[in-house]
N, C-alpha and C positions, 0 to 999 in steps of 0.2 A: 341780634344784629351783628354784623361782622365789620365793625369799624374799629380803628385803633383806639386804645384807651384815652388818648388825648383829644379825640373828636368830641365836640359838643353839639348835640342835636337838640337845639332849643325847642323845636316843635314837640318833642317828647317830654319835656320837663313839666312838672306840675307846680312849678314856682310861678306865682302870680306876676312877678316883675319880668321874668325871662319869657314867659309864655302866657300872656293875659287872655288870649282868645281861645286857645285849644287846651288849656291846662286841665279842664274837667272832662274832656271827651274820652271815651273809651277807645282803646286801640287794640287791633288784632293783627298779629304778624302771621302771614300765610306764606311760607317759603314757595317760591316759584318752582314747580316740579313737573308741569305737564308738557312743556316745550311746544305749545300750540297757541300761545298768546291768550290763554284762558278761554278759548272759543271752541275747541273741539267737542264733538258730540258722538264720537265713534264708540260703540260698545262692543265691537267685534274686530278682531285683527283681520287684515286683508293684505293682498299684494300691493294694492294702491298706497297703503300706509306703511309699507315695509314691515308688516307684522306688529305694528304698534297700535295702541288704542286711541290716543289723542282725545282725552275726555276732560279737558280743562274746564269747559262750561259746566259740566256735571260736578266737578270738584267745587267750584265757586257756589253753585246752587246748594250743594250739600252743606258747605260751611255756613252759608246764610240761613239755611233751614235749622241747623244745629243751634246757631246763635239765637234765632228767634224762639226756639223751644226752651233753651237753657239760660237765657239772659233777658234783659229788657230791650232787646233790639226792636221788638214790635212797637215800642213807644218812641223810637227814634224819629226825629223830625227831618234829619239829614244823615245821609251816609256818604262818605267820601272814600272812593277806592283810589289808591295811588300805588306807585311802585317805581322801579327803575329798570331800564333796559327793556327787554321783551316782557318781563313780568309786570310792567306798568302800563302797557298799551291798553 
């Protein structure tokens, strides 16, 4: 995360008093990199996309597939996706 050292993000703490509801939840940081609100499905460049791919939806799908295969994501009862600015839409 890119917050100043003095910032306290209580929802990330594993302390029972500071974060009683989310302290035991797993967290995955996925830097926003696709510039398409995580929705693009382009696999080929085109004039219409200014020679960019815009494959955000495919990135999220790949991350979830990886987590399902290499962690206990399949046992999750709830998954919350959140973010800030365009990365959180």
